C-alpha positions in Angstrom: 112.4 -7.5 -29.2 111.9 -5.5 -32.3 110.2 -6.7 -35.5 113.3 -7.0 -37.5 115.0 -9.3 -35.0 111.8 -11.3 -34.7 111.7 -11.9 -38.5 115.4 -12.6 -38.7 115.4 -15.2 -35.9 112.0 -16.7 -36.6 109.5 -17.9 -33.9 111.5 -21.1 -33.4 114.7 -19.2 -32.5 112.8 -16.9 -30.1 111.1 -19.8 -28.4 114.5 -21.6 -28.0 116.0 -18.5 -26.4 113.0 -18.1 -24.1 113.3 -21.7 -23.0 117.0 -21.2 -22.3 116.3 -18.1 -20.3 113.5 -19.8 -18.3 115.7 -22.8 -17.5 118.5 -20.4 -16.3 116.0 -18.5 -14.1 114.5 -21.6 -12.6 117.9 -23.1 -11.9 119.1 -19.9 -10.1 115.9 -19.4 -8.0 114.3 -22.8 -7.6 114.6 -22.5 -3.8 112.5 -19.4 -3.8 110.0 -20.3 -6.5 109.0 -23.8 -5.4 109.1 -23.4 -1.6 106.2 -22.1 0.4 106.3 -18.4 0.9 107.1 -17.1 4.3 103.9 -15.1 4.6 103.8 -12.1 6.9 101.0 -11.6 9.4 97.9 -11.2 7.1 94.3 -11.1 8.4 92.5 -14.4 7.8 89.7 -12.5 6.0 92.1 -12.1 3.1 92.6 -15.8 2.5 90.8 -17.9 -0.1 89.3 -15.0 -2.0 89.5 -14.2 -5.6 92.3 -11.7 -6.1 92.9 -8.7 -8.3 96.6 -8.0 -8.8 96.9 -4.4 -10.2 99.9 -2.9 -11.9 100.0 0.5 -13.4 100.9 -0.9 -16.8 99.2 -2.0 -20.0 95.8 -0.3 -20.2 95.3 -0.5 -16.5 92.7 2.3 -16.4 90.5 0.6 -19.0 90.9 -2.8 -17.3 89.7 -1.4 -13.9 86.8 0.4 -15.5 85.7 -2.8 -17.3 85.9 -4.7 -14.0 83.8 -2.4 -11.8 80.8 -4.6 -11.7 82.9 -7.7 -11.2 84.6 -6.0 -8.2 81.3 -4.9 -6.8 79.8 -8.4 -6.9 82.7 -10.7 -6.0 84.6 -8.4 -3.6 88.0 -9.8 -4.6 91.2 -9.2 -2.6 92.7 -6.0 -4.1 96.5 -6.2 -4.3 98.2 -3.1 -5.6 101.7 -3.5 -7.0 103.6 -0.3 -6.3 101.8 2.5 -8.3 99.0 0.0 -8.9 97.8 0.9 -5.4 97.3 4.5 -6.6 95.4 3.2 -9.6 93.0 1.4 -7.4 92.3 4.5 -5.3 91.8 6.6 -8.4 89.2 4.1 -9.5 87.4 4.3 -6.2 88.8 1.0 -4.6 90.8 0.8 -1.4 93.7 -1.6 -1.8 93.8 -4.5 0.8 97.5 -5.2 0.2 100.3 -3.1 -1.3 103.4 -4.9 -2.4 106.6 -4.0 -4.3 109.5 -1.6 -3.8 107.0 0.8 -2.2 109.1 3.8 -3.3 106.7 4.8 -6.2 103.5 4.6 -4.1 101.7 7.8 -3.2 101.0 8.9 0.3 97.3 8.2 0.2 97.6 4.5 -0.5 100.3 4.1 2.1 98.0 5.7 4.7 94.8 3.9 3.5 95.2 1.0 6.1 96.4 -1.5 3.5 98.8 -4.2 4.5 102.3 -3.0 3.3 104.7 -5.6 2.0 108.2 -4.8 0.8 109.3 -7.2 -1.9 112.9 -8.4 -1.5 114.2 -10.2 -4.5 117.7 -11.7 -4.7 120.2 -8.9 -4.8 117.5 -6.2 -4.9 116.1 -5.1 -1.5 113.0 -3.0 -1.6 114.0 0.6 -2.1 111.1 2.2 -0.3 111.9 0.7 3.1 113.7 3.8 4.3 110.8 5.9 3.4 108.4 3.7 5.4 110.6 3.7 8.4 111.0 7.5 8.2 107.2 7.9 8.1 106.8 5.3 10.9 104.6 3.0 8.8 104.5 -0.7 9.7 105.5 -3.1 6.9 106.5 -6.7 6.3 109.1 -8.2 4.0 108.4 -10.9 1.5 111.3 -12.7 -0.1 110.8 -14.3 -3.5 112.3 -14.2 -7.0 111.0 -12.3 -10.0 109.5 -8.8 -10.4 107.2 -7.0 -8.0 104.3 -8.1 -10.2 105.4 -11.7 -10.0 105.6 -11.3 -6.2 102.0 -10.0 -6.2 100.8 -13.0 -8.2 102.7 -15.5 -6.0 101.3 -13.8 -2.9 97.7 -14.2 -4.1 98.5 -17.9 -4.8 99.9 -18.4 -1.3 96.7 -16.8 0.1 94.7 -19.5 -1.6 93.0 -17.4 -4.2 90.9 -19.6 -6.5 91.1 -17.1 -9.3 93.8 -14.4 -9.8 93.0 -11.6 -12.2 96.0 -9.7 -13.6 95.2 -6.0 -14.2 97.6 -3.8 -16.2 100.1 -6.5 -17.0 101.0 -7.9 -20.4 99.6 -11.2 -21.5 102.0 -14.0 -22.1 101.9 -13.2 -25.9 102.6 -9.5 -25.2 105.6 -10.5 -23.1 107.0 -12.6 -25.9 106.8 -9.7 -28.4 108.1 -7.1 -25.9 111.2 -9.1 -25.1 111.4 -7.5 -21.7 114.1 -8.4 -19.1 111.4 -9.7 -16.8 110.1 -12.1 -19.5 111.6 -15.4 -18.1 110.2 -14.8 -14.6 106.8 -13.8 -16.0 106.5 -17.0 -17.9 107.7 -19.2 -15.1 105.4 -17.7 -12.5 102.4 -18.0 -14.8 103.3 -21.6 -15.5 103.5 -22.3 -11.7 100.1 -20.7 -11.1 98.5 -22.3 -14.2 95.0 -21.5 -15.4 94.1 -19.6 -12.2 95.8 -16.5 -13.6 93.6 -14.8 -16.1 93.8 -11.5 -18.0 91.5 -8.7 -16.9 90.0 -8.3 -20.4 89.0 -12.0 -20.5 87.2 -11.8 -17.1 85.4 -8.6 -18.1 84.2 -10.2 -21.4 82.9 -13.4 -19.6 81.3 -11.3 -16.9 79.4 -9.1 -19.2 78.1 -12.0 -21.3 77.0 -14.1 -18.2 73.4 -13.8 -17.4 73.0 -14.4 -13.6 70.2 -16.8 -12.7 68.6 -14.4 -10.1 68.4 -11.6 -12.7 66.6 -14.0 -15.1 64.2 -15.0 -12.3 63.5 -11.4 -11.5 62.9 -10.5 -15.1 60.6 -13.5 -15.5 58.6 -12.6 -12.4 58.3 -9.0 -13.5 57.0 -10.1 -16.8 54.4 -12.4 -15.3 53.3 -9.7 -12.8 52.9 -7.1 -15.6 50.8 -9.6 -17.6 48.6 -10.4 -14.6 48.1 -6.7 -13.9 47.1 -6.0 -17.5 44.6 -8.9 -17.5 43.2 -7.9 -14.2 42.4 -4.4 -15.5 39.6 -5.7 -17.7 36.5 -7.9 -17.1 37.4 -10.5 -19.7 41.0 -10.5 -18.4 39.8 -11.3 -14.9 37.7 -14.1 -16.2 40.7 -15.6 -18.1 42.7 -15.5 -14.9 39.9 -17.3 -13.1 39.7 -19.9 -15.9 43.5 -20.5 -15.6 43.2 -20.8 -11.8 40.4 -23.4 -12.2 42.9 -25.7 -14.1 44.8 -26.1 -10.8 41.8 -27.5 -8.9 43.1 -31.0 -9.0 46.5 -30.0 -7.6 45.0 -27.7 -4.9 42.1 -30.0 -4.0 43.7 -31.0 -0.8 43.1 -27.4 0.5 39.7 -28.5 2.0 37.4 -28.0 -0.9 38.9 -24.7 -2.1 38.9 -25.9 -5.7 35.2 -26.8 -5.6 34.3 -23.4 -4.3 36.4 -21.7 -6.9 34.7 -23.7 -9.7 31.2 -22.9 -8.4 32.0 -19.2 -8.2 33.5 -19.3 -11.7 30.3 -20.9 -13.1 28.3 -18.2 -11.4 30.4 -15.5 -13.1 30.4 -17.2 -16.5 26.7 -18.1 -16.6 25.4 -14.7 -17.8 27.9 -14.7 -20.7 26.8 -18.3 -21.8 23.1 -17.4 -21.5 23.7 -14.2 -23.5 
């Protein structure tokens, strides 16, 4: 939807049109949207994992680059939507599942060992099926409404993903401004999945700002070790460490007189300094 039309209709009119389109879409495809997906044979290891649904759309290269550390730590399920599978490989990640028409996917992703799923939406069978059959590649068919990207999100949901990260796809606000034909299905699918669908940029921002507890512990221990090493390098530093250790005599007394021996040894070391 262009800017002139947006100004002319106003936000209220745009929202009213969107609600009407969404209602029409839901009414036409409620049986597919709100019924359990008839999942193909997918390995159990792909269930109940965080999922990355990658489309070769809005700033997908930047999104994938920002999420490199997130992918390395969490090992999410990688779902490539058509050319999104190529994008994953280009970024150094092998897709676990490829879904869509499968006609715009390169040979390398198709031969990578990923599960291949042809998305069959009402009235629009997957166009790449003939290619797969010609090349002798095994594939399954998933029937659901919406776009190929919507199918990828719904598939991640059916697999029990606790978090679904959308890569290369417009945010809900961007959909509203774009006025794309797929807009009603995009809104409806995101409403169905709720807060579990997040934009890649938001995940990257939160991930970069999050300090992991084990990293903080390592940093703290490294600092203490460095301080102890510096103190141990001098005579006065070693005495200070022994004085600090002596404060724990009460706690460590149950170790069979260890504290008393430490204190006696400490007095022996300190005596020359006191007498001097």
